[in-house]
C-alpha positions, -999 to +999 in steps of 0.1 A: -062-640-014-080-645+018-100-612+017-135-621+004-123-658-001-152-672+023-179-649+010-174-655-027-174-693-018-207-691-001-221-670-033-206-698-055-224-726-032-257-710-033-260-693-064-234-711-088-213-694-114-229-658-104-197-646-091-176-657-121-200-642-145-202-609-125-164-607-123-161-610-161-182-581-166-168-543-165-181-525-132-193-498-155-214-519-176-232-535-145-241-501-133-260-487-162-298-489-167-307-520-186-274-540-178-269-577-179-266-582-141-301-588-132-307-612-159-276-630-150-287-632-116-321-647-127-308-674-147-284-686-121-313-691-100-305-664-074-343-659-070-344-688-047-316-682-023-336-675+008-364-703+000-361-733+018-351-765-003-384-781+005-398-755-016-370-757-045-347-730-032-313-731-020-320-728+017-298-702+025-298-691+061-296-657+074-257-661+077-254-673+042-277-646+029-253-619+046-222-635+030-238-636-003-251-601-003-217-590+007-199-608-020-222-596-048-220-558-033-182-562-039-187-570-077-222-553-087-236-525-064-266-520-082-274-558-084-268-561-045-294-534-038-319-548-064-313-583-051-316-573-014-352-561-022-360-594-037-346-613-010-362-593+018-397-597+002-392-633-004-378-638+031-411-621+046-431-649+025-410-677+040-417-660+075-454-662+068-451-699+059-429-706+090-452-686+114-486-699+097-497-666+097-507-666+059-534-678+039-518-713+030-511-702-007-476-687+004-458-720-001-473-726-037-459-690-043-424-699-028-422-728-052-432-708-083-407-681-074-378-708-071-387-729-100-398-702-125-370-678-113-394-651-107-381-616-093-401-598-063-399-561-060-404-544-026-434-520-023-427-513+013-418-478+026-383-472+013-377-437-001-405-421+019-388-397+046-397-405+081-418-436+071-416-469+089-406-496+064-441-511+070-460-480+063-484-481+032-483-459+002-514-476-012-551-464-009-574-494-005-611-502-008-627-536-005-635-551-039-656-581-051-631-609-044-605-589-023-592-553-025-586-525-051-555-505-046-538-474-061-508-454-055-472-446-064-441-463-051-407-445-059-382-457-060-390-492-066-360-514-073-365-539-101-392-517-116-387-532-151-377-568-142-402-576-114-427-605-118-443-599-084-447-569-061-450-572-023-465-541-006-477-533+029-514-517+031-538-508+057-570-524+050-604-527+065-600-555+089-619-589+092-632-576+125-640-539+114-610-522+126-581-510+103-553-539+100-520-538+084-515-565+056-492-574+029-502-579-003-485-600-033-494-582-065-484-598-101-465-573-121-490-580-151-519-570-133-541-544-151-536-507-139-497-511-132-478-486-149-439-481-147-424-444-150-388-431-150-377-417-118-340-424-108-317-398-123-286-402-105-258-423-124-250-440-091-268-473-085-288-466-117-285-503-125-309-513-099-340-503-118-352-480-092-379-460-109-414-455-102-443-481-100-477-465-101-507-487-093-542-471-105-572-494-094-553-527-093-574-556-082-557-579-054-573-613-047-581-620-011-558-652-011-530-628-019-532-606+013-518-617+046-531-596+077-508-586+103-530-569+130-531-534+143-509-509+120-496-493+153-481-528+165-447-546+155-455-579+157-432-612+151-436-611+114-427-573+109-399-578+135-383-607+114-390-588+080-370-557+097-341-579+108-338-595+073-340-560+056-312-542+080-289-573+077-291-576+038-288-538+030-260-534+054-241-565+039-246-552+006-232-518+011-204-529+032-196-552+002-191-523-020-165-509+006-150-543+006-147-541-033-129-508-030-105-523-001-100-552-024-082-530-050-061-515-024-049-548-011-043-562-047-022-533-056-002-536-024-010-499-019+000-483+015+019-499+045+008-532+058-005-515+089-027-494+067-040-524+046-047-544+081-069-514+091-090-516+063-094-553+071-103-543+107-129-519+097-147-539+071-142-575+086-151-564+122-183-547+108-191-581+089-186-600+120-210-580+137-236-586+108-228-622+110-234-623+148-270-611+142-276-634+116-264-663+136-288-652+165-317-648+140-315-686+132-320-696+167-346-669+178-382-673+181-411-648+188-409-611+182-372-611+180-370-574+195-340-577+212-322-588+181-340-562+161-324-535+186-291-550+183-293-552+146-300-514+144-269-507+167-249-530+143-262-512+110-251-479+122-218-494+133-216-506+097-224-468+083-192-457+104-172-486+093-180-476+055-173-440+060-137-450+076-127-477+053-138-461+020-118-428+029-088-445+038-092-470+006-094-440-016-066-421-001-044-452-003-051-458-041-040-423-046-047-395-073-038-413-103-063-443-096-089-413-092-078-399-124-075-430-144-105-450-135-140-441-123-143-473-102-128-461-068-149-430-066-180-447-076-177-475-053-169-449-026-201-430-035-223-459-040-211-475-005-226-444+013-261-451+001-268-469+033-273-437+051-306-432+029-322-462+042-346-464+069-346-460+097-323-432+093-299-427+122-309-392+135-346-404+136-336-438+153-314-424+179-342-414+204-357-448+203-322-466+205-314-443+237-348-452+253-342-489+245-309-487+263-327-472+294-352-500+294-379-492+274-392-514+245-379-504+211-403-483+190-394-475+155 
């Protein structure tokens, strides 16, 4: 079958054996808390997906990463979400190295992530209504050798499996003015506590619980300064691009997993099955277009970020349409006999909850169309 063939081939090339191992597990087993999928991902070397080969990783391009997350989403929705947060965090570190905005320690960190198969959780503003993804949930004071941070991040995917936590924070800047910064915090640091938070059965396998930081010391060398909290600089723009691409691809992959069941079963007419392909592969092609542009862009990437948001909301619409059609084509008996179709449909709609929300973004996108700079 050609549907999903290219994307799963990309997954096999970049993270060998992961797809086969996920395919061998029942969906219900991979979506429970404590499921084996995250451990399989770690053992297969998935942690190094977007890390350049020079630092021991797979060297996946943005295009490769989109296809990988699409393929993972079709097999294991919770794993796709958890690993999106990992890849987004790691890609931010990769961008620090590429832009030479970090402390010089980042390349050693990338090598450690790839070689030791470390998992990185994202402590950005996910889950906070109305917050920018780069907003900080941390309270920060200067310490003797860096900073002391406190706060609570919920939900935080990979809560229980993470080795490192990346987090945005507003710090007393080097020139006296507040600065936005990114901190990299070892998960074994004294003062870090994990608490239950996620109570929904949908995507429960992503380990999206609460991480509490109580006076956690962060070394200066693990902090990268980004400038004024009110400005969207080049690094933040690239981070946004990575996040929107990977999270959209992951949820679109879940819709593809549902459509795959329709195609395999030969449900509906040829025209109806083709319509599923039009919805899903058309949206995927749009994501791939942004990914290709990312690979050739320099600077702040604001144009591509704006276009990425238009594409992300196009993906949301495609998911709505495709999952509704696929569920109808599978029919009532499929609904009665298996939880998988209804689960995949519900999980795929989770994209609407990730920042920026469509209704909050629409005014900024309208102003962008009229010629103003994008402000999200």
